[in-house]
N, C-alpha and C positions, 0 to 999 in steps of 0.2 A: 766066302768070296770076298775079295779085297775091293773096297769102294774107291772109285777114282775121285778126282777133284770135282767133277761135275755132280756126282752123286751127293757128296758132302754139302755142296752149295744148296742143292735142292732141299735137303733136310733142314738146314738153317732157315731157309726162306719160309718153309712150311711152319716152323715153330714161331717165327715172328708174326706171321699172319694169324696164327691161333691166338696168340696173346692179344693182338689188336682187336680181333672180333670179340674176344672174351670181355675186354674192357668196355666195348660198346654194349654188350648185353647187360653188364652190371649197371651202367649209367651213373657212375659216381659223380656228385656235384663238385664244382670248384669252391674252395673256401673263400667267403667274402672278405674284403679288405677291412671293413668295420661293421659293428653291429647295426649301425644306422642304415647300411646298404640293404638290410632286410626289409626296411620300411620305405624304400624308394617308391614314389608315386608320380604319375605324370603331372606336370605343372609345377613341381617343386624340385626340379633338378638343376636348373640354371640359376646361379646366384644373382643374375641381373633381371631375368624375365620370369620371376616366380609369380604364382597365382596365390593370393591370400588364403582362399578357402582350402586349396590343396595343401599348402604348407601348414595351416592350422590343423587340418585333419591328420597330417603326418606327425606333427609334434604331439598331439593328444594320444595317438596310437602308441608312440614311443613311451609316453609317460605311463599309460595303462600297462604296457608290457614290462615296466620296471627297468628300462634301459639305463636310467641314471645310476643304478646300483652297480652296473658293470662298465659303463662308458659315460661318465658325467660330461666329458668334453663334447660328445656328440649330442647329448640331450641339451646342453647349454646352447650349442650352435643352432639346434632346431628352434628353441624358443627365441633365440636372437633374431632369426630370420623373420619369424612372425611378429616380433616386436617392431621390426622396421616398417610394418604396415600400421603402426600406431595402435597396436592391440595392448591395452593396459595389462591384462592378466599375463600375457606372455612376457612383457617387460618385468613384471614382478617375479615371475618364475626364473627368468634369466638372472636377475639380481640375487635371488635366493641361492641359486646354485653357485654363482661366483663368490658369494659370501662364505659358504661352507666348503666348497670344493668337492672332490670325489675322485673316483678312479679315472686317471688320465687328465685330471684338472686340478691345479693348485688354486687355493683361495686367492682372490684378488679384490681387495676392498675398493680400489679406485674404479675398476670396471663395474663392480656391484653398485657403487654410488652413482655412477653414470646411468645405469639402468633404473635405479630408484628415482633419479631426477627425471628420467624420461617418463616413467609411470606417473610421476607427480604432475607432469604436464597434462595428463589425461584424468586428473582429479582423483588420484589415489591418495587418500589422507595418510594411510600407513606408510606408503613409500615416501611421501613428502617428509614425514618425521624421520624416517630412516636416512634419507639423503641429507637432511640437516644435521643429523648426528654424525654421519660419515665426514661431511665437509668440515665440521667443527672439531673433530676428535684430535686432540694433541698427539703428535708423534706418528699418526697414521699416514699411509701414502695417498689417502684420499683427501687429506686436509686441504681445503681451498676456501679461504675467507671471502674472496671475491664472489665465488659462486654461491657461497652461503648467503651473502648479503642480497644478491639478486634473486636467489630462490625465495627468500623471505618476501621480496618485493612482488614476485609472481603470486605468492600465496595471499599477499595483501590485496592485490587487485582482484583476486578471486573471492574476497569478502572475509578473510580471516583477520579480525581485529588484533589478535595476539601476534600474528605474523607482522602486521604493520608496526606494532610497538617494538618487537624484538629487532626487526630489520632496520627500523629508523635508528635505534640505539647503536647498531653496528655501523651503518653507513654514515652516521653523524661523526664517527670516529671517537665516540666516547669522550669528547673534549680533550683530546691529546693522548689517546692510547697508542699502542705500538703498531697498529695496522693502518698506517697513513695511506697505503695504496688503494684503499676502498672508500676513502672519503668522498662524499658527494652530497654537499649541503642541500642542493635543490631537491634531490631525490629524498633525502632524509626528511626535509620539511613536508614534502608531499605525502610520504608514508605516515608521518606523525599526524598530519591533519586528517588523513583518511581514517586512521585508527580512532582518532578523537571523535570525528563526525559519526562514526558507527554507534557511538553511545555505549560501547562495551570495553573501552580501554582508557581509564583515567590517566594512566601513565603516558599514553600517547599525547594527551592534552598537555601534560606537564612538560614533555619534551618539546612540543610545538612552542610553548611559551618560552622555553630556554633558547631554542634555536633562532626564534625571531627577536628575542630580547637582548641577546648578547651583541653589543655594538661592535665588538672586535671581529665578528664574523661577517663575511660578505653576504649581502642580501638581507641584513637585519631590518626589521620593521617594528618600531616601538608600538604603534597603534595596534597592530595585529597581535603582538605579544600580550598587550594589556587585555585584549578580548579573551585570550586563553587564560590569563591570570584571573579574570573574573570567574570563569568557569571552574578553575582549579580551586580558588578560594571557597566557592560555594560547595565544592566537592570535599572540602576538608583539608586543603593543603595550606598549612600555616605560613610557609615561606611566600606563597603567592599573596596571601592576605597582607603580609608585612610589606611586600613590594607595593601593593595598591595603596596602603597607608602612606608610604613614602611619596608616591606620586601625588596623592591628594595634599600632603603637607607642602610639597614643592609648589603647588598652585594655590596654597594658602586656603584650601577648603578644609577647615579644621573640624567641621562636623563629620565629614566623610572620613577624614584621617583618623579621628578618634574611633569611629565605628569599625574601620578595617583593622586598626591596631588591636582593638578589643577582640576581633575575630581571631587574629593571630595569637593573642594571649590565651584565649579559650582553647586553642588548638595546641598549646604547649610551648609557644615561643616566648622566652623570657624577654627578648628585645621588644616583642610586641606589647608585653605588659608594661614595660618601662615607658615606651613611647605613647601608649594609650593614656597613661596617667598625665604625661606632659601635655598631650593634646587636649585633655579635659580641662586642665588648668588654663590653657590658652583660650579655649572656648568660653570659660567663665570670665576671663580677663576681657576678652573682646566684647562680651555681652555687657559688662560693667562700663566699658569705655563707650559703647554705643548709647547706653542709657545716660551716661554723663554728658556726652556730646549733645544728645537731643535736648537735654535739660538746659544747658547753658546757651545752646544755639537758639532755643526758643526765646530765651530772655533777650538775647542780642537782636533777634528779628523783631521783637516787640519794642525795642528801644529802651529796655530796662537794663542799662549798662551796669549799674551798681549791683543788681542782682546777678548779672552774668559773672562779674569778677568775684563776687562773694561765693558763688557756687564753685568756681574754679579753685579758689583758695581754701575755703573752709569745708565744703562738702566733698569734693573729689580730690583735693590736694594734688592737682595735676599741673605741672609746668606747661605741658603741651596745650591744655585748655586755656590757661591764663595767657600764654603767648598769643594764641589765636584770638582771644577776646581783646587784648590790648591792640593788636594790629588792626582788628576790625574797627574798634572804637576810634583809633587814631586816623584811620582812613576816612571815617565819617566826620572827623574834626570835632569829636565830642569827648575829648579827654577830661574836660571840666566836670563830666558826670561821674568820674571815677572817684570814690571816697579817698581821702588822704591816706588813711592807713593802708588801703589797697596799693597805693603808689609805693609806699615804703616796703611792703612785702615784695612788690615787683622788683624794686631795687635790690632787695636781699637775694631773691632767687635768680635774678639776671644781672650780674655785675658788669656786663658789657653787651654790645650788640644793639640791634634796632629796637628791641623791646625796652631795654634799659634807657635808650636815648629818648623814646617816647615818654616814659615815666619821668625822666629827668627834666625834660622841657616843661612838662606840666607842673612839676614841683617848683621850678624856678619862676614860672609865670604866676604863682600864687603869692609872691612877695616875700620880703625879708622877715615878716612876722614869723613865718614858719621856720626860717633859718635861725632866727634868734631863739626860738623855742626849742629847737632840736640840736643846736650846736653851731659852731662857727662855719664849717664847710659841710653842707647838707650831704654831699655825695662823696665825701672822703672815704677811702677804703675802711671797711669795718664799722662805719658810723650808722649805716642803715640798721644793722642788727641791734646796735646799742640803743638807738632811738626807739625801735620797736619794743624792746624789752622794757625800757624806761616808761614809755607812754602806756603800754597795754599789759605790762607784767606777763608777757608771753614770750618765751624764747623761740628761737628758730626751730626748735624741735617740733613745732606744729606742722612743719613740712617734712614728710618722709621721702627720702630719695627713692625708696622702692615703689613709690606711687607716682613717679614722675611721668608716667604715661608710656613706659616701655616694659616689655616682658620678652625674655629670650628663652624659648624652649630648648630642650636638648637637641643636639644635631640629629637630623633624620638618619635612619640606617643607610649606610652606603650601598652602592650597587654591588660592590664586591661582597659585602656581608650577606646581602640577599641572595646573590648568585651562589655563594658558598653553601648556604642552607639548602637551596634548591638542588644543587648538584649532590650534596650529601644524601638528601632524601631519594633522589633518583638512583643513585649508586646503590643504596640499601635495597631498593625495590628490585633492581636488576641483578644484583650480585649476591644478595642474601636470600631474598624471597623468590627470585626468578626461577622459571623452569626451562630457561634456555640451556640446551645441552652443551656442556663444556664451554660456557660463555667466554668468548675470547677477550672480552673487555674487563674481566675481573682477575 
């Protein structure tokens, strides 16, 4: 029998229905778009209104199931969501995955550094160190000296003395390094002082001294710098001791200067040794001068003027003391008490000026007998020395110019000399001995 068109349509319709119902009986599931869809949970579906506990549960379930091995991008995203809730562990996990990458995810050090920095905010020491490494790594896409500096500051405020020291070194701009964009002297001083006060960072104290003591820097404070110099000298910094010695010398405190220079010498400073020797000489000289002055001043005050001029000429051989004695005696109108030979020594030592005039007037007042005895013109140039030698058989060598009451020590170490030594020391500590990763200042 030949089938008509209506019969053929009936057969086709029956076949299609059979296929449809067969598919319902099998119940074949639809293929998910991503592996992560298998871990969808209520409360962690909306990227805006997620629930922390739901998202944390989801991320941990994915981690246990090993999703990272087949879909690292989904695993990283899951940890990323939980990290947004200030979950330290999740931030660390996201940083780890972005560091190494995996299926569907290329490594990205910049993103990894950001997650480490985020975890660092939540007191993850390991992440802090990792972020510092990423931000300072030369040539990396995560390199960011500004963030490096301020991350050190965050660590410093959290109580890390080492971070205070390293951060201050960077933020201070290393006294002219190539990262001028991060210079912040006020912040550098604060960090250095914080590290110093912790008692665990001698180098922070050294940097505080430098930052406050450099007069070319805004906000310099000499007194504050010297406070830190005292601490640093006591801690064994020779350059700081040298500076303290120079400050004491400038104020003519020779006892203190000698002591601080000696400290610098003991700590290996050749300049300290040289200046310590000079300061000791000055101390002895001043002690001798004080002894001499008290001796002849005592005679002056007692009215024993002959003894006073005798001490100045023969004991101390000091022009300063003799001049002071003659002026004092002349002011008292007692020049007649000065022995004649003392007047001639005065004329020899002072060929002009008020001291000479006082002695000259007294010699003239003693009459022509003296002039006849010692020559035609008592005060002619050169005659005083001749008369002295003729009458007393002693030449002018009895007076030594080196004992004239003056002593000039070697010049004190300059500020630049001290600053140079201090900077060399700090550069050695931070660039040779430092544990700063990829130190940008060296």
